[in-house]
PADO-308682 format. One line per field, with one value per residue: x, y negated, z negated of N, C-alpha, C, CB in turn; residue number from 1. Coordinates in Angstrom, 2 decimals, decimal comma, m for minus. Atoms other than C-alpha are relative to their C-alpha. Glycine has a CB too. Example, Ala and Ser with C-alpha at 12.3 -4.5 7.8 and 13.67 -1.06 7.14 Angstrom:
BEGIN
neast = c(0,89; m0,82) $
nnorth = c(1,19; 1,19) $
nup = c(0,00; 0,06) $
caeast = c(12,30; 13,67) $
canorth = c(4,50; 1,06) $
caup = c(m7,80; m7,14) $
ceast = c(0,90; m0,77) $
cnorth = c(m1,20; m1,09) $
cup = c(0,00; m0,73) $
cbeast = c(m0,99; 0,41) $
cbnorth = c(m0,03; m0,46) $
cbup = c(m1,25; 1,42) $
nr = c(1; 2) $
//
This chain:
BEGIN
neast = c(0,98; m0,81; m0,87; 0,40; 0,55; m0,27; 0,49; 1,44; m0,35; m0,19; 1,20; 0,70; m1,26; m0,04; 1,26; m0,38; m0,73; 1,28; 0,58; m0,72; 0,32; 0,98; m0,01; m0,25; 1,05; 1,20; 0,27; 0,99; 1,48; 0,21; m0,28; m0,73; m1,23; m1,40; 0,06; m1,53; m0,83; 0,08; m0,55; m1,29; m0,54; m0,59; m1,28; 0,30; 0,84; m0,14; 1,61; 1,86; m0,43; 1,06; 1,18; 0,60; m0,41; 0,87; 1,13; 0,16; m0,81; m1,02; 0,08; 0,24; m1,18; m1,55; 0,39; m0,33; m1,42; m0,75; m0,28; m0,77; m1,50; 0,27; m0,31; m1,09; 0,44; m1,03; m1,08; m0,31; m0,89; 0,24; m0,41; m0,01; 1,16; 1,45; m0,52; 0,29; m0,46; 0,34; m0,37; m1,18; m1,25; 0,93; 0,97; 1,13; 0,28; 0,56; 1,39; 1,06; m0,09; 0,70; 1,55; 0,74; m0,20; 0,39; 1,73; 0,34; 0,04; 0,65; 1,18; 0,11; 0,12; m1,31; 0,13; 1,04; 0,12; m1,27; 0,42; m0,14; m1,04; m1,03; 0,99; m0,27; m1,26; 0,13) $
nnorth = c(m0,21; 0,67; m0,75; m1,00; m1,34; m1,16; m0,16; m0,12; m0,84; m0,63; m0,33; m0,68; m0,67; m0,59; 0,09; 0,45; 1,50; 0,72; m0,36; 0,52; 1,50; 0,40; m0,07; 1,12; 1,16; m0,38; 1,22; 0,84; 0,21; 0,10; 1,76; 0,33; 0,13; 0,94; 1,48; m0,36; m0,21; 1,47; 0,92; m0,26; 0,69; 1,14; m0,37; m0,89; 0,49; m1,17; 0,05; 0,88; 1,40; m0,21; 0,19; 1,53; 0,55; m0,56; m0,34; m0,65; m0,45; m0,30; m1,04; 0,38; 0,75; m0,96; m1,09; 0,38; m0,19; m1,45; m0,59; 0,85; 0,01; m1,25; 0,10; 0,16; 1,28; 0,48; m0,40; 0,83; 0,26; 0,59; 1,24; 0,17; m0,68; m0,15; m0,34; 1,36; m0,81; 1,44; m0,90; m0,92; 0,61; 1,15; m0,37; m0,31; 1,98; m0,33; m0,51; 0,70; 1,50; m0,21; m0,29; 1,86; 0,87; m0,81; 0,40; 1,13; m0,12; m0,16; 0,87; 0,99; m0,66; 0,25; m1,43; m0,31; 1,19; m0,88; m1,05; 0,91; 0,65; m0,84; m0,72; 1,76; 0,16; m1,43) $
nup = c(0,72; 1,35; 1,72; 0,62; m0,87; m0,19; 1,30; 0,07; m0,18; 1,16; 0,95; m1,03; 0,22; 1,33; 0,48; 1,12; 0,22; m0,03; 1,12; 0,89; m0,40; 0,84; 1,45; 0,64; m0,44; 0,39; 1,45; m0,36; m0,37; 1,46; m0,01; 1,29; m0,55; m0,87; 0,45; 0,42; m1,21; m0,60; 1,23; m0,15; m1,47; 0,37; 1,05; 1,28; 1,44; 1,26; m0,08; 0,69; m0,96; m1,36; 0,89; m0,57; m1,09; m0,78; 1,04; 0,14; 1,62; 0,15; m0,57; m1,70; m1,38; m0,21; m0,97; m0,80; m0,19; 0,22; m0,88; m0,95; 0,26; m0,62; m1,30; m0,43; m0,54; 1,49; 1,27; 0,75; 0,66; 1,70; 0,54; 1,41; 0,78; m1,36; m1,34; m1,49; m1,17; m0,92; m0,87; m0,70; 0,22; m0,62; m1,03; 0,46; m0,70; m1,57; m0,35; 0,32; m0,61; m1,62; 0,72; 0,04; m1,08; m1,06; 0,24; 0,18; m1,53; 0,02; 0,58; m0,91; m1,12; m1,31; m0,88; m1,70; m1,50; m0,90; m0,47; m0,97; m0,28; m0,81; m0,87; m1,51; m0,59; m0,64) $
caeast = c(m37,65; m38,53; m36,60; m36,32; m37,93; m35,83; m37,19; m40,54; m39,96; m39,29; m42,86; m43,99; m40,55; m41,06; m44,18; m42,26; m40,40; m44,55; m45,66; m43,03; m43,78; m47,71; m47,34; m45,88; m48,03; m50,41; m49,67; m51,38; m54,61; m54,93; m55,75; m54,42; m51,09; m50,49; m51,71; m48,61; m46,91; m47,56; m46,51; m43,22; m43,08; m42,11; m39,82; m39,47; m41,89; m42,19; m45,83; m47,97; m46,20; m48,17; m50,88; m51,31; m50,82; m53,36; m55,54; m55,57; m54,99; m51,59; m52,22; m53,90; m50,99; m48,23; m50,47; m50,15; m46,20; m45,68; m47,30; m45,36; m42,26; m43,12; m42,93; m40,17; m41,89; m40,29; m37,67; m37,77; m35,09; m35,04; m34,10; m33,38; m37,10; m39,16; m38,64; m38,37; m39,58; m39,25; m39,63; m37,33; m35,69; m36,46; m38,13; m40,65; m41,18; m41,21; m44,07; m46,25; m45,63; m46,17; m49,63; m50,63; m49,48; m51,42; m55,16; m54,83; m54,05; m56,69; m59,16; m58,40; m59,12; m55,70; m55,52; m58,23; m57,11; m53,28; m55,22; m56,77; m53,66; m51,83; m54,55; m54,56; m50,72; m51,54) $
canorth = c(m28,62; m29,59; m29,42; m26,47; m24,24; m21,07; m21,78; m21,60; m19,17; m17,04; m16,93; m15,46; m12,81; m12,24; m11,31; m11,58; m14,94; m15,96; m14,03; m16,07; m19,46; m18,98; m18,72; m21,88; m23,89; m22,32; m25,44; m27,77; m26,25; m26,94; m31,00; m30,78; m29,61; m32,14; m34,71; m32,96; m32,64; m36,65; m38,06; m36,25; m37,79; m40,99; m39,56; m36,94; m36,71; m34,41; m32,72; m35,08; m37,70; m35,72; m35,02; m38,94; m39,23; m37,21; m36,92; m33,78; m31,60; m30,73; m27,28; m27,63; m29,36; m26,69; m23,68; m25,44; m26,11; m22,60; m22,10; m24,86; m23,53; m19,82; m21,12; m22,73; m26,42; m27,84; m27,49; m28,28; m29,31; m29,38; m32,58; m32,49; m31,15; m31,50; m30,50; m32,73; m31,84; m33,04; m31,88; m29,02; m31,08; m33,64; m31,01; m30,53; m34,85; m34,27; m31,69; m33,79; m37,39; m35,01; m33,65; m37,19; m38,49; m35,48; m36,36; m39,88; m38,99; m36,69; m39,14; m41,93; m40,10; m40,32; m36,46; m36,43; m39,60; m37,52; m34,41; m36,53; m38,11; m34,97; m32,95; m36,45; m35,64; m31,66) $
caup = c(m46,43; m49,98; m53,17; m54,67; m51,77; m52,77; m56,64; m55,38; m53,23; m56,30; m57,67; m54,36; m54,54; m58,38; m59,70; m63,40; m62,77; m61,53; m64,93; m66,75; m64,77; m65,76; m69,16; m69,80; m67,21; m69,64; m72,51; m69,60; m69,97; m73,92; m73,99; m77,38; m76,14; m73,66; m75,88; m78,45; m75,31; m74,27; m77,92; m77,87; m74,32; m76,22; m78,95; m81,78; m84,57; m87,77; m87,70; m90,00; m87,43; m84,73; m86,69; m86,74; m83,52; m81,90; m84,76; m85,58; m89,07; m89,63; m89,34; m86,09; m84,22; m86,05; m84,43; m81,43; m81,73; m82,69; m79,48; m77,11; m78,96; m77,47; m74,11; m74,18; m73,89; m77,51; m79,92; m83,01; m85,55; m89,23; m90,71; m94,61; m95,99; m92,61; m88,90; m85,83; m82,77; m79,36; m75,87; m74,17; m72,21; m69,32; m67,04; m69,41; m69,21; m65,29; m65,77; m67,56; m65,67; m62,37; m64,10; m64,68; m61,53; m59,70; m61,66; m61,11; m57,16; m57,10; m59,21; m56,62; m53,57; m51,65; m51,46; m49,07; m46,92; m47,08; m45,84; m43,41; m42,69; m41,75; m40,03; m37,34; m36,91; m36,06) $
ceast = c(m0,15; 0,65; 0,13; m0,95; 0,18; m0,55; m1,21; m0,60; 0,20; m0,83; m0,89; 0,91; m0,28; m0,85; 0,97; 0,12; m2,03; m1,06; 0,32; m0,97; m1,72; m0,31; 0,08; m0,78; m1,38; m0,29; m0,27; m1,40; m0,67; 0,11; 0,47; 1,60; m0,02; m0,07; 1,08; 0,80; 0,63; 0,57; 1,51; 0,70; 0,99; 0,99; 0,06; m0,80; 0,00; m1,96; m0,83; m0,06; m1,01; m1,45; m0,74; m0,29; m1,31; m1,28; m0,41; 0,41; 1,38; 0,30; m0,25; 1,07; 1,17; m0,35; 0,68; 1,72; 0,41; m0,19; 1,30; 1,58; 0,53; 0,53; 0,87; m0,18; 0,88; 0,87; m0,28; 1,43; 0,05; 1,06; m0,33; m1,62; m0,96; 0,90; m0,51; m0,61; 0,08; 0,12; 0,94; 1,25; m0,98; m0,77; m1,25; m0,89; m0,33; m1,35; m0,69; m0,15; m0,61; m1,44; m0,72; m0,07; m1,28; m1,56; m0,08; 0,33; m1,33; m1,37; m0,18; m0,50; 1,08; 0,27; m0,33; 0,34; 2,11; m0,43; m0,48; 0,87; 1,05; m0,66; m0,08; 1,42; 0,28; m0,36) $
cnorth = c(m0,26; 0,36; 0,85; 1,18; 1,57; m0,01; 0,58; 1,24; 1,80; 0,55; 0,86; 1,65; 1,19; m0,04; m0,12; m1,48; m0,62; 0,08; m1,67; m1,80; m0,10; m0,28; m1,48; m0,91; 0,09; m1,50; m1,04; 0,37; m0,14; m1,83; 0,05; 0,49; m0,84; m1,18; m0,34; m0,45; m2,05; m0,93; 0,62; m0,33; m1,23; 0,16; 0,65; m0,25; 1,03; 0,40; m0,28; m1,17; 0,27; 0,23; m1,54; m0,50; m0,24; 0,25; 1,06; 0,49; 0,71; 1,68; 0,74; 0,16; 1,37; 1,25; m0,55; m0,18; 1,33; 0,55; m0,95; 0,68; 1,55; m0,27; m0,59; m1,20; m0,73; 0,57; m0,35; 0,08; m0,37; m1,01; m0,10; 1,09; 0,02; 0,73; m1,02; 0,78; m0,82; 0,80; 0,45; m0,43; m0,78; 0,59; m0,29; m1,95; 0,01; 1,10; m0,92; m1,57; 0,63; 0,46; m1,05; m0,55; 0,64; m0,36; m1,32; 0,28; 0,71; m1,24; m1,37; 0,18; 0,28; 1,76; 0,50; m1,03; 0,71; 1,35; m0,25; m0,15; 0,70; 1,32; m1,03; 0,84; 1,28; 0,16) $
cup = c(m1,04; m0,67; m0,73; 0,58; m0,05; m1,74; 0,25; 0,55; m1,09; m0,51; 1,25; 0,05; m1,28; m0,72; m1,70; m0,65; 0,45; m1,05; m0,78; 0,15; m0,46; m1,37; m0,29; 0,74; m1,08; m1,00; 0,97; 0,07; m1,93; m0,17; m1,46; m0,20; 1,01; m0,86; m1,41; 0,54; 0,13; m1,47; 0,02; 1,26; m0,44; m0,78; m0,81; m1,00; m0,33; 0,54; m0,04; 1,39; 1,43; m0,06; 0,81; 1,18; 1,12; m0,84; 0,04; m1,14; 0,36; 0,37; 1,36; 0,71; m0,85; 0,85; 1,41; 0,31; 0,05; 1,66; 1,61; m0,44; 0,63; 1,44; 0,56; 0,43; m1,39; m0,67; m1,28; m0,98; m1,51; m0,40; m1,57; m0,36; 1,58; 1,51; 1,00; 0,75; 1,32; 0,98; m0,09; 0,49; 0,95; 1,21; m0,61; 0,19; 1,53; 0,18; m0,16; 0,94; 1,32; 0,08; 0,21; 1,01; 1,47; m0,26; 0,72; 1,80; 0,24; m0,42; 1,30; 1,91; 0,81; m0,20; 0,71; 0,99; m0,22; 0,81; 1,22; 1,08; 1,07; 0,60; 1,36; 0,60; 0,93; 1,20) $
cbeast = c(m0,23; m0,44; m0,11; m0,49; 0,41; 1,61; m0,09; m0,57; 0,81; 0,37; m0,91; 0,08; 1,22; 0,77; m1,30; 0,95; 1,99; m0,60; 0,75; 1,92; 0,32; m0,57; 1,22; 1,37; m0,55; 0,03; 1,56; 0,32; m0,74; 1,38; m1,61; m0,86; 0,51; m0,24; m1,75; 0,43; m1,33; m1,94; m0,95; 0,13; m1,47; m0,76; 0,48; 0,97; m1,43; 0,49; m0,48; 0,16; 2,11; 0,38; 0,62; 0,69; 1,13; 0,58; m1,07; 0,09; m1,06; 0,20; m0,50; m0,40; 0,77; 0,75; m1,79; m0,76; 0,72; m0,95; m1,58; m0,25; 0,34; m1,57; m0,69; 0,45; m2,00; m0,58; 1,33; m1,11; 0,38; 0,17; m0,69; m0,06; m0,77; m0,87; m0,43; 1,43; m0,96; 1,00; m0,02; m0,44; 1,67; 0,92; 0,09; 0,33; 1,79; 1,38; m0,56; 0,17; 1,77; 0,81; m0,10; 0,74; 1,95; 0,53; m0,59; 0,78; 1,31; 0,42; 0,54; 1,40; m0,77; 1,91; m0,22; m1,96; m0,73; 1,24; m0,79; 0,10; 0,53; 1,27; m1,61; 0,74; 1,09; m0,82) $
cbnorth = c(0,80; m0,39; m0,27; m0,55; m0,16; 0,46; m1,20; m1,07; m0,74; m0,55; m1,64; m1,07; m1,25; m0,32; 1,53; 0,49; m0,59; 0,34; 1,57; 0,24; m0,31; 0,56; 0,90; m0,32; 0,30; 1,66; m0,52; m0,43; 1,75; 1,05; m1,27; 0,67; 1,11; m0,57; m0,32; 1,12; 0,83; m0,45; 0,24; 1,22; m0,71; m0,77; m0,70; 0,21; m0,66; m0,94; 0,20; m1,39; m0,02; 1,19; m0,22; m0,91; 0,93; 1,19; m0,66; 0,24; 1,35; m0,48; 0,23; m1,46; m2,70; 0,69; 0,21; m0,86; m0,62; 1,24; 0,44; m1,93; m0,21; 0,42; m0,29; 0,88; m0,26; m0,25; m0,61; m0,08; m0,70; 1,33; m1,11; m2,00; m1,14; m2,30; 1,44; m0,78; 1,20; m1,51; m0,22; 0,59; 0,64; m1,35; 1,46; 0,87; m1,24; 0,77; 1,05; m0,16; m0,92; 1,19; 0,25; m1,19; 0,13; 1,67; m0,25; m1,12; 0,87; 0,90; m0,71; m0,50; m0,53; m1,47; 0,65; m0,20; m2,89; 0,60; 0,58; m0,84; m0,27; 0,43; 0,21; m2,61; m0,18; 0,76) $
cbup = c(m0,01; m0,84; m0,95; m0,94; 1,18; 0,69; m0,81; 0,65; 0,42; m0,74; m0,79; 1,58; m0,42; m0,65; 0,50; 0,00; 1,69; 1,10; m0,71; 0,45; 1,96; 0,18; m0,66; m0,12; 1,84; m0,79; m1,31; 1,07; 1,22; m0,96; 0,30; m1,14; 0,38; 1,95; m0,43; 0,05; 1,69; 0,61; m1,73; m0,24; 1,08; m0,51; m0,62; m0,64; m0,14; m2,37; m0,17; m2,38; 0,53; 0,77; m1,93; m0,23; 0,49; 0,60; 0,01; 0,74; m1,09; m1,24; m0,53; 0,36; m0,21; m1,66; 0,09; m0,04; m0,99; m1,43; 0,23; m0,31; m1,85; m0,08; 0,49; 0,79; 0,21; m1,07; 0,13; m0,60; 0,62; m1,26; 0,81; m0,44; m1,67; 0,64; 0,43; 1,07; 0,22; 0,05; 0,94; 1,09; 0,28; 0,54; 0,48; m1,81; m0,04; 0,89; m0,67; m1,59; 0,13; 0,89; m1,58; m0,73; 0,40; m0,08; m1,84; m1,23; 0,67; m0,39; m1,87; m0,20; 0,62; m0,53; m0,13; m0,13; m0,43; m1,15; m0,75; m0,48; m1,23; m0,99; m0,86; m1,05; m1,14; m0,58) $
nr = c(1; 2; 3; 4; 5; 6; 7; 8; 9; 10; 11; 12; 13; 14; 15; 16; 17; 18; 19; 20; 21; 22; 23; 24; 25; 26; 27; 28; 29; 30; 31; 32; 33; 34; 35; 36; 37; 38; 39; 40; 41; 42; 43; 44; 45; 46; 47; 48; 49; 50; 51; 52; 53; 54; 55; 56; 57; 58; 59; 60; 61; 62; 63; 64; 65; 66; 67; 68; 69; 70; 71; 72; 73; 74; 75; 76; 77; 78; 79; 80; 81; 82; 83; 84; 85; 86; 87; 88; 89; 90; 91; 92; 93; 94; 95; 96; 97; 98; 99; 100; 101; 102; 103; 104; 105; 106; 107; 108; 109; 110; 111; 112; 113; 114; 115; 116; 117; 118; 119; 120; 121; 122) $
//
């Protein structure tokens, strides 16, 4: 079966785990947070660097970073007078990569082709 099958089963078996997972996935529901995470996927950045990269006010970026930190998706580390942010770990980068791949997959109509092929085999 697929890699991580036991972890996926936890979504069925443990409502608290499903709730925590859904809360983490909320980050993908806001384009501004996705753009901030995409910039951090390239490398560490301060709030002002993030604001410049995504075309937002510093205060708005700070607010989104608070949400992302709360959800465990980014971490901030003080470097002198500024805080430098990075993605929490490689899993977050992979989450972004998979989300983008899925959107491209659907956009190109590949999902329908795979479903048709699966039904033909069954």
